[in-house]
N, C-alpha and C positions, 0 to 999 in steps of 0.2 A: 825342496817343494815349492811349489809356485805359491805366491802371495795371491789369495784369492777372496773377492770381498763383495756380497750379495747388495747389499743397500749401502748407499752414501750417508755417512755421518752426519754429513751437513744440511741432508734432506730428512733424513729418517733417523732420527736419533732416539726415539722412543716408538716402541709398538703401537701405542695408542693412535699417535700422529700419522704412521703409516696406515692403519687402519682407516682414519679419516680419510685421506686421499683416496684410496682404493674405494671405498663407498660412494666418495663425492662423483668418481668417475664412472662408476657404475650405474648411479643414478641417471646421470645426464646423458648416458649410453640408451637406457631403458626409455628416456623421456624422448629422445630422436627416435629411435625403434617406434613408439607409439603414436608421434607426429605421422611416421610413414605408414603403418598400419592403418591408422584411423582413417587418413587421407586417402589410401590408396582403396580403400573398402568404399569410400564415396565414391572416386572415382570410375571402379569397376562397375559399380551399380548404374551410374549414370552411362556410362559408355555402354553398356550392354543395352540398356533402355534405348539410346538414339541409334544403336547399329541395327536394333530391330524395326525402327521407325524408319530409317533412312534407308535400309538396306544395303548400308554401306560396309566393305569388306576392310577399308583402312581403321574405320573405328573399332570393327569386330578385333582385327588385330590388336589393337592399343588396348584393348579389355580384356583378350587372354591372357597377353603376355603380363598386363598388371596382375591378373586373377595369379600367375603361375609365382610371381614373386610375392603375394600374399601370404601364400603357405610358407615360403623362406622365412619372411618378416617373424610371423609366427613362432616358427622353432627358433628365430634368433632370440626372442624375450625369452623363450622358454632356457635355452642355453646360455645366456649371456652370463649368469652367475658364474658357471664354471669357468669361464675364461679369466675370472679375476681369483680363483683359487691360487693359495701361494706353492710354490714348488715344493717338493721335499726331496728325501731321498727315491723313494718308492715311483716318484712322477718328477726325474729332474729337471722336464721340461714344461711341469703343470699339465694344462689343457690347451697350450697354443696349437699344437701341432692337429687338433682336433677341429679348431674353427676352420683351419686351412683343407681339412675334408670336407666341412660343410660349406666351405664356399666352392669347392670343387662339383659338389653335388648340386647347389644352386645353378652354375656355368651348366653344365650337361642339362639340367631341366629345361634353362631358358635356350640352349641350342634346340633342343627337342621341339620345344613350342613354336620358337622362329622357323624351323625348317618346315613344320607341320603347316604353319600358316601360308608358308612361300607356295608349297604344293598345292593348297588348295584354291590359291588366286589363280595360280596357272590353269589347275581345272576348269574355274568360271573364264578364265579368258577362251580357252579353248571352245566353252560352251558358247561365245558369242557376246559377253560382257554384260554388264545391268546399264540402264539409265538412270540417272539420281538427280538429287537436287544442290545442286552444286555451292549455289548460294547460302543454303541451310547448312550443309555439312563445314563451310568456311567460317561460318559465325561461331557455331557451336566449339570449332578446334582452336579458335581465337580467345573465347571464354575460358575453354581448359587450357590454356597455355597461362593465361593471367593468373589461375589458381595453382598451377603448376609452379609459377614462378615465386606465389607466397609462400610455400609449402617448403621449397628448395630454400628461400631467405632465412625460414625459421630454424630449417634444420642446419644450414651452416652457422647461423647465430650460437646455436647449442653446441656445435661442432669444435666450438674455441675450448670448451671446458672439457673433453675428451678425446682420444683419438683410437682410433681400432679398425683393422680392415673391414669387418661389418659394415661399421658405421659409413667409411668411404664408399663401399659397395654401394649402398642405398642413396647416399648421394648423388655418386655417379648415375645411378638409375634414374632419380629424378630430372637430372641433367640433360638425360637424353629423353625422358618423357617431354621434357619442355620443348627442345630442341624438334622433337617430331613434331608436336602440336602445331607450332609456328610453321614447321615444313607444309604438312597437310593444310593448314588453313589457306598457306599462301598459292600453293599448287591447286586449289579448288576455287581459290578466287580468280586466280588468271584463268581457268577454263571458263568463267563466265565471260570473259572478253573472247573469246575463240569460238561464239556461236557464230552461225552464218559464215566461216571463213573454211578454207580446206582442211583446219585441223579439226573441224567438228566430227571428220570420221571417227576419230579415234575416241571421242567422248564414251561410247557403251564401254570400252577399255581404262579408262582413265582412273579409275578408283581401284581397280586391282593393280596396273602398273604403280599407281603411288605408293599401296600396300607393300608390293614387293620390294620397290625402294628402302622403303622405311625400314623394312623386315632385314635387309642385306647393311642397310646402316648402322641397326643394333647388333648382328650378329657379333662384329670385333669385339663389343664389351665383355659377355661371357667367356670368349675364347683367350681375353687378356686375365680375366679373372682366373682361369684355370691353370694356366700358363705360370703365374705368381704363385698361385698355391703349392704346383707342384714341386717349384723351387725351395717353398717352404719345407715342405715334407720331405724332403730328400737332403736337407740341409745344405741347399747350395748356397753360395755367397750371393748377400742382394745386389741389387743392380750398381755398376760401376759409378755412378755419382755418390752414391751411398758410401760407399767405400771409399772413396776418395776424399770424403769429409772426414770419416774417421780416420783416416791416414794424415791428412793435415793439419788437425785438431790435435791427435796424441805427438805427430813428428815433432811440432814446436813446443810442447811442453817437456817432452823426453830430452830435446836439446837442451833446455834450459837447467835441467838438472844433470847433463854432460852425459845421457845415456844414449844409446842407438836402439832405434825400432830394425828386429831384424826380420820380423814375419806378424803379419795382423790375420787372426782368425775369425771372421766375421760370420754369423750365421743368423737369420730373419726367420722366425716359427711364428706363425700368425701375425699377432700384434707386438711379440717380444722380440729384442735383438739381444745377442750374446755376442760380446767381443772380448777377445781375448788378445792381448800383445806381449809377444816376446820380445824381451829387450836384452842388449849385452852390457853387464853391470860395467863401469869404469876401472873396477880393482876387483880383487876376489872378497872385499869385505864389502856387502850390502846393509847399509842404513836402514834398520828398520824405520826409522823417523822419517827420515826422508823419503822412504819407500810410501808411507801413510801420506805425507806431503802433498808427494807427485802424483798419489791415487786420487786423491781429493780434487785437485788440479782439473786431472784428467775427467773425471765423473762429473763435475760440474760443467766444465765447457761443453763435453757431449751433451747436457742438459739444455743445452740452450739450441741445438739441432735436433735432438730425439727425444721421444716422449716415454717409451718403457724400455729399459736395457740393463743387461747387467753385464758389469766390468771385472775384469781377471788381469793382473799383471804376472807376467811369467819370465825371471830370471834364464837367459839362455846359457847352459853351462858348455863349454868347449870341450869336446874328448881330447885327453892326453895320452901321447901313444909313447913308448919306451923304443928308444931309436937304439 
């Protein structure tokens, strides 16, 4: 039978301690999501008002994109406690894969919103475009970029206390918002200096062109989210760099105990990684004491690179054939 252990005795010696760690992570994740939710609500209101005032499609695109994310953030706050539920015989992976399904839904929602905005801006281009106050829009976007950066810094500060795909997706979204605001601000600021030049001919179409470029820039974000989530649902191995880290750490410790790693079964489901290491014993007798020591060393070493994971060690048994 394989030697398998869910918790590290060096980190979780008591159930109470385990509960404290889980509660702390959950608390900080909720803080991050609430920051994103309340800041997002304020941004959506301000952007919608500004889009109506300026008649800018680029600002409207930002507002609609942020509004779609607000729905997802609200669901995230409601579902977060499920992701911290312990594994059981009925739910051997807990609710980890449910989180991946949730991220896929979010990704497709963002893609549909982005494509809808691109279509709308193409229609406006074909209708002759619109004339706007570029200086006003540029100033607004610079202010928006400043506050986006503040929100991002707050989220990154609390992100040090917890790690989850949901939080990482939110932080990545705010990075995109910050870069988009800077991009829009610079683009419209540059347009001011194009007055009375041959480039002035594109002025009525400039807002729509910027909106489409930003939408195309945003599109890879949800596509990547969906791709990673599908890998999790189908229990595919994580990316090569993660797998290499697991192998490098484990191989060194296995060698110290004179064992040879033969196969590494690594699966990433949502925020949790499941690691099974198959190894070849040096003899027919396996010392449980040494096995415990080796397990503890590998678990502790992996903990310096990864946050939430399960480890099992499986002795590989060679088939004997009668000649």
